[in-house]
MARZA-515575 format. One record per residue: y, z, x of N, C-alpha, C, O in turn. Coordinates in steps of 0.02 Angstrom, whole numbers, padded with zeros to 5 digits, always signed. Each point is the difference from the previous one (the first is absolute). Layout:
# MARZA-515575
YZXYZXYZXYZX
...
This chain:
# MARZA-515575
+00813+02114+00090-00014-00036+00025+00019-00074-00042-00005-00004-00061
+00028-00053+00104+00019-00054-00044-00057-00048-00001-00035-00005+00050
+00021-00031-00105-00046-00038-00001-00009-00058+00009+00036-00033-00038
-00072-00003+00077+00009-00048+00031-00016-00070-00046-00036+00011-00048
+00059-00082+00056+00011-00048-00047-00067-00014-00042-00008-00014-00059
-00041+00026+00120-00074-00020-00028-00017+00056-00053-00027-00016-00053
+00041+00068+00063-00023+00043-00052+00052+00021-00063-00016+00034-00049
+00070-00057+00060+00029-00010-00049-00024-00054-00070-00011+00008-00060
+00013-00073+00113-00056-00050-00054-00060+00019-00017-00017-00011-00058
-00011+00032+00086-00061+00024-00033+00007+00057-00052-00031-00015-00051
+00061+00072+00047+00020+00048-00024+00030-00051-00097-00017+00021-00055
+00055-00076+00064+00027-00049-00021-00067-00035-00065-00003-00001-00061
-00045-00023+00119-00055-00025-00036-00013+00030-00046-00001-00023-00057
-00011+00080+00073-00066+00050-00029+00037+00019-00062-00034-00003-00051
+00114+00029+00042+00024+00007-00046+00001-00045-00058+00002+00022-00057
-00005-00109+00077+00007-00055-00019-00073-00025-00044-00003-00014-00060
-00039+00014+00101-00073-00005-00018-00046+00042-00039+00019+00057-00013
-00084-00078-00010-00045+00053-00003-00047+00012+00072+00018-00029+00051
-00066+00063-00050-00024+00015+00041-00070-00066+00017-00030-00026+00047
+00034+00024-00111-00048-00062+00007-00015-00061+00007-00055-00027-00004
+00126-00003+00021+00025-00058+00000+00022-00001+00108-00008-00050+00035
+00027+00102-00015+00006+00007+00070-00050+00017+00057-00055+00029-00005
+00089-00057+00065-00064+00003+00040+00004+00069+00050+00020+00002+00058
-00048+00062-00109+00040+00060+00022-00081+00016+00050-00047-00040+00001
+00046+00100+00033-00036-00002+00066-00072+00025-00043-00003+00034-00050
-00054-00068+00092-00058-00010-00027-00037+00045+00058+00032+00026+00045
-00095-00020-00051-00029+00053+00045-00023-00044+00061-00046-00042+00001
+00098+00065+00062-00022-00038+00056+00057-00067+00016+00001-00033+00052
+00041+00025-00110+00041-00051-00001+00066+00038+00016+00016+00059+00011
+00026-00138-00014+00076+00024+00031+00046+00048-00062-00004-00009-00060
+00036+00046+00085+00051+00029-00058+00045-00040-00039+00004-00061+00005
+00025+00091-00038+00042-00062-00050+00077+00005+00045+00046-00038-00015
-00042+00082+00065+00060-00019+00015-00011-00050+00066+00048-00030+00023
-00116+00022+00006-00025-00040+00062-00004-00092-00040-00003-00055+00026
+00005+00079-00102-00008-00069-00034+00048-00027+00008+00004-00053+00031
+00056+00093-00063+00060-00015-00018+00028-00024+00078+00023-00057+00001
-00023+00083+00044+00038+00002+00072-00047-00074+00015+00031-00046+00027
-00093+00037-00042-00037-00086+00029+00038-00035-00048+00037-00040+00028
-00032+00040-00073+00052-00044-00057+00051-00021+00021+00013-00059+00010
+00028+00114+00003+00063-00011+00011+00020-00038+00057+00058-00023+00003
-00115+00011+00059+00013-00027+00059-00042-00069-00015+00003-00037+00049
-00040+00011-00103-00026-00077-00021+00061-00033-00008+00058+00019-00007
-00094-00089+00013+00042-00057-00050+00020+00021-00059+00058+00012-00015
-00118-00007-00028+00005+00015-00064+00085+00042-00025+00033-00016-00049
-00013+00076+00102+00044+00059-00011+00062-00061+00009+00041-00012-00045
-00042-00022+00108+00081-00025+00042+00040-00036-00056+00001-00061-00006
+00035+00108-00040+00043-00028-00030+00066-00042+00033+00045-00023-00036
-00047+00019+00097+00034-00066+00046-00014-00040+00021+00035-00034+00037
-00105+00022-00057-00013-00064+00006-00002-00042-00033-00002+00005-00061
+00001-00075+00105+00012-00076-00062-00029-00014-00066+00019-00039-00044
-00084+00090+00048-00055-00007-00047+00054+00028-00045+00028-00046-00029
-00005+00100+00013+00026+00043-00035+00078-00012-00014+00022+00010-00056
+00025-00034+00112+00053-00026+00001+00045-00083-00016+00059-00015-00003
-00135-00031-00006+00039-00071-00031+00020-00003-00048+00024-00056-00010
-00019+00103-00046+00021-00026-00056+00062+00043-00012+00022+00007-00057
+00010+00026+00116+00064+00060-00009+00044-00051-00026+00012+00002-00061
+00005-00032+00085+00082-00062-00031-00029-00025-00078+00039-00027-00039
-00117+00040+00018+00023-00026-00079-00005+00078-00038-00001+00009-00061
-00002+00035+00106-00035+00061-00048-00049+00019-00038-00002+00053-00030
-00033-00090+00030-00090+00014-00040-00051-00057+00058+00020-00044+00038
-00088+00068-00051-00024-00055+00025-00056-00034-00068-00037+00029-00040
+00045-00070+00046-00034-00056-00046-00067-00002-00014-00047+00012+00037
+00049-00029-00100-00082+00018-00011-00052-00046+00027-00061+00004-00011
+00091-00049+00048-00055-00049+00048-00017+00031+00057-00054-00011+00028
+00106+00059+00000-00028+00052+00069-00006+00077-00024-00017+00042+00042
+00030-00027-00095+00003+00061-00021-00064+00039-00001+00009+00061+00005
-00064-00079-00009-00058+00032-00001-00017+00008+00092-00025+00056+00005
+00029-00079+00044-00012+00018+00050+00070+00024+00063-00002+00006+00062
+00062+00005-00115+00044+00008+00048+00063+00049-00043+00060+00003+00009
-00110+00037-00064+00014+00044-00024-00050+00054-00035-00048-00019-00033
+00061+00077+00040-00035+00056-00015-00027-00005-00104-00051+00004-00035
+00124-00015+00026+00009+00001-00062-00047-00071-00049-00041+00010-00045
+00063-00079+00073-00034-00032-00010-00062-00012+00021-00033-00035-00038
+00006+00055+00090-00083+00020-00011-00043+00031-00052-00060-00010-00012
+00105+00051-00018-00023+00043-00037-00002-00051-00084-00044-00019-00038
+00119+00012+00042-00012-00074-00037-00033-00048+00004+00008-00027-00054
-00048-00008+00089-00030-00042+00019-00086+00032-00029-00031-00026-00047
+00004+00087+00087-00049-00001-00032+00003+00061-00069-00042+00043-00010
+00086-00053-00017+00009+00035-00076-00005+00063-00011-00018+00026-00053
+00042+00013+00128+00001+00079-00016+00057+00027-00018+00013+00061+00002
+00038-00124-00027+00053+00053-00018-00003+00000-00075+00046+00028-00031
-00105-00062-00009-00020-00013-00076-00003-00082-00023-00025-00022-00052
+00062-00020+00109+00003-00074-00030-00058-00032+00017-00041+00029+00035
+00032-00085-00055-00031-00037-00003-00033-00032+00092+00040-00023+00041
-00116+00030-00027-00006+00002+00057+00003-00087+00038-00019-00048-00032
+00046+00043+00099-00008-00052+00024+00054-00066-00005-00011-00059+00012
+00072+00092-00032+00052-00030-00005+00058+00053+00019-00019+00058+00003
+00079-00070+00009+00054+00028+00027+00053+00007-00056+00043-00043+00009
-00029+00078-00058+00048-00016-00061+00069+00009+00026+00041-00033-00033
-00016+00070+00085+00053-00007-00003+00005-00004+00088-00047-00008+00038
+00143+00020-00014-00009+00005+00060+00011+00056+00009+00021+00036-00046
-00034-00007+00124-00019+00070+00005+00067+00019+00067+00023-00038+00042
-00011+00094-00054+00066+00023+00024-00014+00017+00090-00053+00019+00025
+00112-00033+00008-00011-00036+00071-00008+00086+00036+00015+00053-00026
-00042-00065+00089+00006+00069+00021-00048+00053-00023+00016+00059+00003
-00086-00082-00032-00050+00025-00034-00061-00015+00051-00022-00058-00002
-00005+00100+00042-00051-00033+00066-00052+00009-00044+00012+00009-00060
-00085-00010+00088-00071+00019-00021-00011+00084+00021-00013+00029+00053
+00027-00006-00127-00008+00068+00014-00073+00035-00015-00051-00033+00010
+00048+00089-00031-00049+00037-00008-00025-00006-00072-00060-00012-00008
+00105+00020-00052-00007-00030-00072-00017-00079+00012-00045-00014-00041
+00061-00039+00077-00008-00050+00008-00085-00011+00009-00020-00056-00017
-00014+00088+00033-00074-00012+00031-00061+00066-00056-00052-00007-00031
+00096+00061+00042-00037+00049-00038+00018+00002-00093+00051+00024-00025
-00085-00044+00002+00008-00015-00071-00070-00007-00043-00055-00011+00026
+00060+00015-00062-00078-00013-00040-00021-00057+00005-00059-00016+00009
+00124-00034-00018-00022-00073-00023-00033-00023+00076-00058-00007+00019
+00113+00001+00008-00019-00005+00082-00069+00029+00028-00037-00040+00029
+00014+00118-00038-00058-00006+00003-00056-00026-00033-00054+00003+00030
+00055-00021-00074-00052-00051-00031+00022-00070+00014-00026-00025-00050
+00048-00015+00074+00013-00068+00033-00067-00004+00032-00012+00048+00036
-00035-00095-00042-00062-00028+00030+00017-00053+00003-00039-00013+00046
+00076-00058-00059+00000-00050+00010+00063-00021-00001+00045+00030-00030
-00035-00094+00072+00070-00040+00008-00016-00064-00005-00053-00028+00013
+00122-00001-00042-00007-00077-00010+00043-00036+00071+00059+00006+00017
-00102-00035+00006+00053-00031+00082+00024-00056-00029-00017-00023-00054
+00073-00007+00106+00033-00062-00030-00038-00064-00007+00031-00043-00032
-00074+00029+00047-00060-00042-00015-00027+00012-00069-00034-00048-00017
+00037+00095-00028-00028-00007-00053-00047+00063-00018-00006+00032-00052
-00030-00026+00123-00063+00037+00002-00004+00077-00011+00023+00042+00040
-00057-00027-00102-00009+00081+00023-00023+00032+00045-00058-00015+00010
+00071+00043+00012-00074+00047+00052-00012+00075-00014+00040+00038+00028
-00083-00011-00061+00000+00049-00004-00062+00055+00031-00033-00016+00050
+00024+00069-00078-00036+00063+00039+00044+00013+00064-00021-00003+00058
+00074+00016-00074+00047+00003+00074-00008+00081+00006-00020+00030+00050
+00043+00002-00116-00017+00076+00029+00098+00026+00009+00049-00011-00035
-00059+00041+00088+00072+00024+00027+00039-00057+00023+00062-00001+00004
-00099-00042+00011+00050-00076+00044+00019-00019-00054+00034-00043+00027
-00024+00034-00083+00014-00033-00069+00093+00010+00019+00041-00046+00001
-00030+00105+00009+00069+00002+00002+00038-00021+00043+00056-00024-00008
-00116+00042+00108+00066-00057+00019+00002-00056+00009+00041-00026+00038
-00114-00030-00092+00004-00063-00008+00045-00019-00044+00006-00060-00014
+00030+00104-00012+00045-00048-00059+00058-00036+00047+00022-00054-00019
-00002+00079+00070+00034-00009+00031-00010-00050+00064+00033-00049+00017
-00082+00076+00009-00014-00025+00071-00060-00045-00018-00059+00017+00003
+00090-00087-00026-00048-00052-00019+00036-00065+00016-00035-00050-00007
+00107+00041+00029+00033-00040-00011+00033-00053-00056-00021+00019-00055
+00052-00060+00050+00032-00034-00051-00055-00071+00001-00013-00028-00053
-00009+00009+00103-00023-00055-00011-00075-00041-00010-00037+00038-00030
+00015-00081+00039-00073-00017+00005-00017-00073+00017+00036-00049+00006
-00111+00057+00001-00008-00105+00012+00007-00015-00076+00022-00056-00009
-00032+00082-00035+00039-00020-00053+00077-00032-00024+00010-00050-00034
+00026+00085+00057+00055-00018+00002+00023-00040+00035+00043-00041-00017
-00062+00045+00058+00012-00048+00078-00027-00078-00050+00034-00047-00019
-00099+00058+00013-00030-00072-00028+00036-00024-00063-00006-00058-00020
+00046+00106-00014+00041-00027-00050+00080-00047+00029+00015-00056-00019
+00018+00091+00058+00041-00026+00010-00002-00048+00051+00051-00032+00012
-00114+00018+00028-00020-00067+00009-00033-00071-00026-00007-00058+00020
-00012+00109-00095-00044-00048-00041+00039-00094+00024+00058-00013+00015
-00113-00028-00021+00043-00070-00004+00026-00033+00044+00015-00059-00010
-00001+00094+00080+00025-00010+00052-00053-00043+00052-00060+00012-00004
+00081-00056+00045-00031-00017+00041-00007+00053+00068+00045+00041+00009
-00081-00042+00019-00035+00047+00028+00048-00002+00073+00005+00052+00032
+00025-00108-00010+00039-00005+00066+00079-00046-00009+00030-00033+00042
-00017+00044-00100+00056-00023-00020+00054+00065-00020-00009+00052-00031
+00068-00081+00063+00055+00069-00036+00004-00002-00042-00016-00051-00031
+00038+00105+00005+00040-00006-00085+00046+00062+00015-00011+00054+00028
+00094-00096-00072+00046+00066+00005+00008+00054-00057+00047+00037-00017
-00120-00048-00008-00008+00055-00070-00053+00058+00033-00025+00046-00034
+00013-00058+00107-00019+00042-00009+00038+00068+00064+00023-00019+00054
-00025+00080-00071+00023+00055+00048-00075+00064+00015-00054+00009-00028
+00082+00017+00076-00063+00037+00022-00008+00056-00050+00040+00026-00039
-00116-00014+00055-00006+00046-00053-00031+00064+00033-00054-00004+00029
+00099+00079-00034-00024+00050+00029-00049+00052-00025+00005+00029-00054
-00049-00020+00095-00042+00051-00048+00028+00074+00005-00032+00042-00032
+00076-00024+00061+00033+00042-00023-00026+00054+00081-00023-00024+00052
+00037+00097-00065-00006+00042+00062-00070+00056-00035-00018+00022-00055
-00005-00019+00130-00049+00063-00008-00069-00028-00065-00021+00044-00038
-00006-00111+00035-00028+00007-00040-00068+00000+00007-00037-00044-00021
+00018+00103+00057-00065+00030+00014-00053+00005-00045-00058+00000+00021
+00069+00004-00072-00044-00011-00047-00033-00062-00042-00054-00004-00028
+00097-00033+00034-00013-00098+00000-00062-00027+00052-00048-00036-00011
+00076+00080+00087-00060-00010+00060-00048+00020-00032-00043-00036-00026
+00045+00106+00024-00065+00041-00016-00050-00051-00052-00052-00023+00022
+00070+00012-00078-00028-00024-00022-00042-00066+00025-00059-00013-00008
+00101-00017+00036-00033-00066+00031+00001-00059-00063+00028+00004-00055
-00058-00042+00075-00025-00062-00071-00018+00014-00042-00015-00046-00038
+00002+00113+00013+00018+00024-00056+00072-00001-00048-00002-00005-00061
+00033+00009+00082+00055+00002-00036+00055-00035+00020+00058+00009-00016
-00093-00068+00070+00060-00061+00026+00074+00011+00016+00050-00024-00027
-00056+00065+00077+00070+00030+00023+00022-00029+00031+00060-00012-00006
-00102-00019+00062+00030-00053+00034-00039-00078-00020-00044-00012-00041
+00085-00043+00099+00001-00057-00046-00071-00028+00027-00006-00016+00059
-00037+00012-00095-00072-00015-00010-00009-00070+00003+00027-00032-00045
-00069-00010+00102+00004-00074+00008-00067-00011-00045-00052+00031+00012
+00060-00079-00064-00068-00036-00037-00053-00008+00041+00019-00020+00056
-00069+00026-00059-00068-00015+00026-00020+00062+00047-00047-00007+00039
+00079+00062-00040-00018+00059+00061+00000+00036-00040+00031+00003-00053
-00098+00057+00100-00002+00066-00037+00036+00045+00030+00008-00011+00060
+00023+00074-00087+00035+00052+00023-00028+00063-00014-00032+00020-00049
+00055+00014+00116-00051+00063-00005+00034+00047-00078+00060+00001-00012
-00102+00029-00025+00001+00037-00065+00086+00067+00008+00054-00003+00031
-00083+00049-00072+00022+00063+00004-00031+00040+00063-00061+00007-00003
+00093+00021+00059-00012+00045+00044-00018+00066-00007+00043+00040-00019
-00101-00021+00031-00018+00067-00010-00033+00036+00055-00055-00004+00028
+00118+00047-00022-00028+00034+00077-00043+00058-00025-00003+00029-00055
-00034-00021+00123-00048+00084-00062+00032+00052-00017+00056-00002+00024
-00065+00048-00056+00024+00045-00030+00017+00043+00055-00045-00009+00042
+00091+00056-00018+00035+00007-00065+00062-00024+00023+00050+00031-00020
-00040-00091+00066+00058-00035+00016-00012-00050-00035-00004-00050+00036
-00008+00034-00111+00004-00046-00048+00058-00011-00052+00002-00040-00046
+00031+00074+00060+00064-00005-00041+00083+00025+00028+00014+00042+00042
+00013-00066-00065+00080+00032+00027+00006+00043+00013+00006+00005+00062
-00004+00042-00090+00015+00080+00015-00073+00021+00062+00002+00047+00040
-00047-00086-00046-00048+00022+00048+00001-00002+00086-00032+00027+00045
+00104-00091-00054+00002-00014+00074+00075+00008+00000+00023+00008+00056
+00029-00008-00110+00070+00028+00025+00014+00090-00034-00032+00025-00046
+00066-00006+00069+00030+00058-00010+00045-00028-00079+00050-00035+00009
-00075+00055-00093+00023+00003-00039+00084+00000-00004+00036-00032-00039
-00021+00066+00076+00072+00038-00001+00051-00020+00059+00060-00007-00013
-00080-00001+00065+00019-00017+00074-00012-00094-00005+00053-00031+00004
-00095+00004-00009-00052-00054-00023-00003-00033+00083-00004-00058+00019
+00007+00118+00016-00031+00002+00072-00060-00041+00004-00013-00019-00057
-00042-00008+00110-00055-00017-00013-00056+00076+00051+00012+00029+00053
-00054-00024-00089-00027+00053+00028-00055-00040+00034-00055-00002-00028
+00065-00035+00097-00031-00003+00044-00045+00034+00048-00033-00033+00040
+00031+00091-00041-00022+00056+00034-00064-00002-00016-00047+00011+00038
+00043-00029-00110-00098+00004-00033-00029-00065+00016-00056-00007-00025
+00084-00057+00069-00038-00068+00003-00030+00026+00062-00051-00031+00011
+00061+00074+00034-00036-00006+00051-00080+00031-00007-00047-00011+00039
+00045+00048-00096-00057+00038-00022-00061-00063+00012-00037+00012+00048
+00025-00067-00080-00023-00043+00008-00006-00055+00070-00043-00023+00037
+00133+00020-00050-00009-00070+00064+00025+00056+00065+00053+00032+00003
-00100-00032+00037+00010+00053+00045+00022-00057+00075+00002-00061+00004
+00007+00096+00030+00005-00037+00067+00060-00049-00013-00012-00057+00021
+00062+00065-00044+00070-00032+00001+00054+00025+00014+00010+00058-00019
+00041-00093+00056+00037+00026+00034+00056+00010-00064+00035+00050-00004
-00032-00093-00034+00058-00010-00071-00044-00039-00068-00042-00045-00003
+00079+00091-00051-00036-00044-00059+00003-00080+00010-00054-00028-00009
+00107-00011+00024+00002-00063+00003-00043-00032+00057-00002-00061+00008
-00040+00117+00042-00074-00046+00019-00041+00026-00042-00032+00044+00027
+00019-00051-00083-00050+00011-00052-00017-00084+00013+00045-00040+00011
-00115+00021-00013-00020-00094-00015-00046+00014-00060-00017+00058-00012
-00004-00107-00026-00019+00015-00061-00023-00071-00014+00007-00015-00059
-00034-00038+00102-00023-00060-00009-00026-00010+00073+00037+00022+00043
-00082-00046-00028-00044-00055+00064+00057-00047+00006+00007-00004+00061
+00020-00019-00078+00009-00087-00018+00079+00004+00054+00046+00040-00009
-00049-00085+00055+00045+00002+00057+00061-00041-00053+00012-00058+00013
+00012+00080-00054+00054-00046-00046+00038-00039+00010+00004-00053-00031
+00041+00074+00086+00054-00045+00035-00015-00032+00076+00039-00023+00042
-00108+00030-00044-00022-00049+00077+00014+00020+00043+00001-00045+00043
+00016+00108-00016+00030+00024+00076-00059+00019+00041+00007+00013+00060
-00064-00009-00090-00061+00011+00044+00010+00092-00006-00022+00034+00046
+00050-00006-00094-00019+00092+00018-00004+00009-00087+00034-00013-00050
-00111+00051+00071-00006+00025-00071-00010+00050+00001-00046+00021-00035
+00091+00031+00087-00014+00085-00007+00087-00003-00026+00021+00056-00017
+00012-00091+00015+00091+00010-00023+00000+00032-00070-00045-00023-00035
+00082+00069+00005-00007+00016-00059+00018-00057-00047+00037-00047+00019
-00071+00052-00102+00022-00042-00037+00070-00009+00009+00019-00058+00009
+00016+00095-00009+00079-00004-00010+00035-00041+00064+00059-00017-00002
-00093+00007+00045+00021-00055+00040-00018-00059-00019+00043-00043+00003
-00093+00029-00022-00031-00063-00030+00047-00021-00054+00020-00057+00009
+00003+00085-00060+00044-00001-00046+00072-00020+00034+00030-00047-00026
-00004+00077+00078+00056-00004+00014+00001-00080+00052+00047-00039+00006
-00104+00035+00020-00004-00058+00043-00001-00054-00048+00034-00051+00007
-00073+00062-00059+00018-00080-00064+00051-00003-00031+00015-00058-00014
+00026+00102-00005+00048+00024-00035+00060-00061+00044+00030-00044-00031
-00023+00056+00097+00044-00020+00078-00026-00077-00016+00041-00046-00002
-00114+00035-00010-00002-00077+00019+00011-00028-00065+00004-00061+00004
+00006+00091-00083+00009-00017-00041+00097-00034-00003+00026-00053-00018
-00005+00112+00043+00080-00003+00013+00007-00101+00045+00027-00055-00006
-00064+00087+00041+00005-00090+00040-00002-00051-00031+00044-00043-00003
-00113+00042-00033-00026-00066-00036+00057-00023-00069+00011-00053-00029
+00017+00124+00024+00043-00020-00062+00068-00026+00037+00048-00020-00033
-00049+00023+00092+00080-00007+00021-00046-00103+00028+00024-00054-00018
-00055+00059+00039-00015-00067+00016-00011-00043-00052+00009-00059+00015
-00028+00072-00082-00006-00029-00044+00058-00014-00043+00006-00052-00031
+00038+00104+00030+00082-00009-00028+00025-00054+00042+00035-00044-00025
-00052+00045+00095+00039-00054+00037-00015-00066-00009+00033-00049-00017
-00098+00058+00035-00036-00090-00015-00009-00009-00073+00025-00056-00011
-00045+00079-00042-00009-00021-00060+00058+00006-00048+00021-00049-00031
+00007+00117+00026+00049-00005-00054+00051-00024+00023+00036-00029-00041
-00009+00030+00123+00059-00027+00022+00052+00038+00000+00052-00031-00012
-00045+00103+00023+00031+00042+00020-00012+00055+00033-00015+00050-00032
+00019-00048+00079-00012+00090+00052+00002+00042-00035+00048-00008-00037
-00090+00075+00019-00001+00063-00039-00005+00041+00050-00032-00012+00051
+00070+00076-00064+00010+00066+00021-00024+00064-00038+00016+00001-00059
-00056+00056+00085+00010+00048-00038+00010+00064+00005-00024+00029+00048
+00054+00000-00085+00040+00072-00001-00011+00037-00034+00034+00001-00052
-00102+00063+00065-00008+00033-00045+00021+00063-00036-00035+00039-00032
+00118-00036+00050+00054+00036-00050+00057-00009-00033+00037+00041-00026
-00034-00142+00035+00030-00027-00046-00018-00025-00047-00055-00028+00004
+00083+00025-00052-00032-00028-00068+00018-00077-00010+00059-00006-00017
-00090-00051+00021-00069-00018-00021-00045-00002+00043-00058-00021-00001
+00097+00051+00050-00069+00015+00086-00028-00088+00036-00035-00008+00050
+00068-00055-00102-00010-00041+00054+00061-00044-00023+00022-00013-00056
+00002-00008+00130+00054-00018+00017-00007-00065+00026-00055-00016+00022
+00108-00029-00022+00007-00069+00019+00005+00016+00100+00046+00035+00021
-00090-00060+00020+00023+00018+00060+00046-00072+00032-00016-00054+00026
+00074+00085-00043+00049-00060+00027+00028+00011+00052+00061-00006+00007
-00107+00027+00046+00028-00010+00081-00067+00010+00028-00014+00017+00058
-00032-00033-00115-00075-00010+00041-00038+00034+00034-00055-00022+00015
+00084+00105+00014-00030+00026+00037-00054+00060-00023-00009+00053+00031
-00021-00074-00088-00045+00035-00019+00007+00065-00034-00049+00026-00027
+00107+00001+00028+00028+00059+00004+00057-00014-00067+00042-00045+00001
-00053+00103-00068+00049+00005-00052+00061+00052+00038-00004+00061+00008
+00064-00113+00013+00047+00047+00034+00025+00024-00066-00019-00012-00057
+00083+00062+00085+00029+00037-00062+00050-00042-00037+00029+00021-00050
-00019-00083+00075+00041-00063-00038-00028-00037-00025+00027-00049-00025
-00101+00063+00021-00034-00057-00026-00051+00048-00063-00025-00023-00052
+00022+00080+00073-00058+00045-00046+00066+00018-00074+00007+00059-00018
+00023-00101-00008+00045+00005-00039-00039-00060-00083-00029-00055-00003
+00046+00096-00039-00011-00029-00063+00004-00082-00004-00049-00038+00003
+00109+00022-00008+00037-00070+00003-00047-00037+00059+00009-00060+00003
-00048+00083+00034-00055-00047+00045-00047+00016-00012-00042-00007+00045
+00028+00024-00082-00083+00007-00027-00029-00054-00001+00026-00050-00023
-00087+00051+00049-00055-00062+00008+00003-00036-00053-00018+00033-00048
+00032-00087+00034+00000-00047-00075-00040-00061+00008+00017-00048-00035
-00069+00041+00078-00031-00034+00030-00074-00007-00032-00040-00043+00020
+00026+00087-00069-00081+00018-00015-00037-00059-00020+00027-00044-00033
-00087+00040+00051-00042-00034-00030-00052+00051-00015-00004+00058+00023
-00039-00093-00070-00060+00058-00031-00036+00028+00041-00015+00060-00003
-00009-00110+00059-00037+00047+00070+00022+00023+00033-00037+00040+00029
+00102-00042-00006+00049+00037+00027-00009+00093-00037-00022+00051+00025
+00050-00066-00094+00013+00052-00041-00069+00046+00030-00002+00037+00049
-00036-00049-00082-00078+00022-00002-00008+00043+00072-00010+00061+00003
+00014-00085+00030+00010+00012+00077+00031+00072+00016-00024+00053+00018
+00087-00075-00033+00055+00051+00023-00014+00064-00063+00007+00059+00017
-00026-00076-00088-00028+00059-00055-00019+00068+00053+00022+00056+00013
-00087-00109+00010-00047+00058+00030+00019+00015+00065-00026+00051+00023
+00070-00087+00019+00045+00038+00065+00042+00048-00032+00001+00047+00040
+00032-00034-00085+00043+00059-00025-00054+00042-00041+00002+00062+00007
-00047-00088-00045-00047+00069-00010-00024+00033+00036-00002+00060-00012
-00039-00098+00096-00020+00065+00019+00035+00029+00046-00021+00049+00030
+00107-00090-00014+00045+00046+00036+00020+00063-00063+00016+00058+00011
-00022-00081-00059+00035+00081-00036-00053+00042-00021+00007+00037-00048
-00062-00040+00080-00039+00067-00013-00041+00008+00077-00052-00028+00019
+00104+00084+00022-00004-00009+00087-00074+00040-00011-00029+00011+00053
-00005+00012-00113-00064+00029-00005-00066-00041-00021-00055+00021-00019
+00071-00064+00025-00070-00060-00023-00054+00012+00032-00058+00001-00022
+00079+00008+00081-00060+00008+00058-00048+00065-00011-00051+00006+00034
+00070+00041-00085-00025+00040-00040-00024-00010-00072-00059+00007-00014
+00110-00025-00036-00016-00007-00054-00050-00061-00026-00037+00006-00049
+00042-00067+00092-00054-00050-00029-00007-00042+00069+00017-00057-00015
-00033+00059+00082-00001-00037+00057-00006-00058+00002+00036-00044+00023
-00099+00044-00055-00034-00064-00016+00040-00042-00047-00014-00059+00014
+00056+00063-00062+00018-00042-00042+00056-00017+00022+00025-00053-00019
+00009+00094+00061+00055-00015+00053-00006-00047+00037+00051-00034+00001
-00103+00011+00041-00017-00040+00039-00014-00056-00024+00020-00053+00024
-00077+00062-00100+00014-00073-00026+00046-00021-00020+00003-00060+00012
+00045+00082-00044+00055-00022-00019+00044-00048+00067+00028-00055-00003
-00036+00096+00051+00054-00024+00052-00050-00074+00027+00036-00048+00015
-00102+00038-00009-00040-00027+00018+00028-00087-00046+00024-00055+00014
-00039+00080-00050+00004-00057-00060+00053-00032+00005-00001-00061+00001
+00064+00098+00002+00075-00021+00021+00002-00054+00049+00016-00060-00002
-00041+00102+00051-00001-00053+00069-00042-00052-00004+00022-00051+00027
-00076+00045-00050-00043-00074-00021+00036-00035-00016+00016-00049+00033
+00014+00067-00110+00021-00034-00050+00047-00043+00049-00016-00059+00007
+00073+00082+00029+00058-00012+00031-00029-00070+00030+00020-00057-00010
-00083+00084+00056-00017-00019+00044-00002-00094-00001+00010-00045+00041
-00028+00050-00111-00024-00081-00031+00064-00046+00020-00003-00059+00016
+00056+00094-00020+00053-00065-00013+00035+00003+00062+00026-00051+00023
-00022+00126+00017+00049+00001+00071-00055+00019+00057-00058+00018-00008
+00095-00029+00067-00029+00025+00055-00006+00088+00014+00029+00045+00029
-00092-00061-00076-00023+00086+00023-00051+00017+00023-00051-00023-00025
+00047+00059+00067-00064+00025+00069-00045+00040-00061+00020+00047-00033
-00075-00073+00029-00050+00068-00066-00069-00005+00069-00059+00005-00016
+00075-00011+00065-00062+00006+00056-00027+00057+00010+00033+00033+00040
-00092-00001-00065-00025+00064+00024+00018+00057-00057-00022+00058-00003
+00075-00097-00047-00001+00054-00049-00067+00003-00067-00024-00051-00025
+00007+00116+00008-00051+00005-00065+00006+00037-00054+00028+00055-00001
-00057-00088-00052+00029+00037-00063-00045+00068+00002-00055-00004+00027
+00071+00050-00048-00043+00052+00001-00033+00009-00067-00040+00045-00009
């Protein structure tokens, strides 16, 4: 009988690594074949994705990207290869996704603290530390403040370019005001680290560590009588002011996110003097809206047409818009933090542009 791809891969793993570092079958747990099958279907194993193919033409993944876009690069960063921890010493090979050895090694198993882009060190992370090395974003309140330092809030500066938090910064959302991943306005208080009741208080408590899929079936054990997990509501405040205090917290976030998009466009036209449009899939995401239709068409969503009329006030708000956009699970990871960022951004823009904040309430 011919062995299938999963069985062959599982056998190769067993011969390459010790049993102590592999997710072999535990009592009532998945078998090694099931684990490998789940991993092969996950984003971490997708060698064809842009996350692992972006540097093909260069022949190597640069040090600045290797930590999260290469298994060997991650091991280099945490010091699992014998090098100094906290830095990548050399470029990583292309075509090397996040595999078993990346996370299943002694150094990774002892990782309990992570430094976020703000410079804040978060500790007592347990198994979540491995995930948080990469899922923390690349920017913060601190880097935005550094970029706009010394500038007038509503004066266009040719020295400003959009700062992108990067993708799936779930850990930055989860840590909230503690890590300063979103742009936090002066004089405002922000929800800190979000602690969900155990056992769903770690990354792998909610996500299968190999497939990365969310274990939503566990939610209904406590959140009963809901049609979907997005119907879960964790506040009594009618944040978006629509009079509905029963809709899920996810709907509140979507509503405020849409309101912020409108506020950004109003401010860009009225104050910055150049209409703006957004495309979630085209770098650097914000573009000059040359035809004034409010959309970034294919001819507009190009790097040469990137938005270049930034003011510090607009930069702060746009950063928070992207921060929430790039974490589609913000409604689970730390919903109140996401809502506070959105509310404060809308409120700030309303100080200078025709932005309606009637009925909005800060959670």
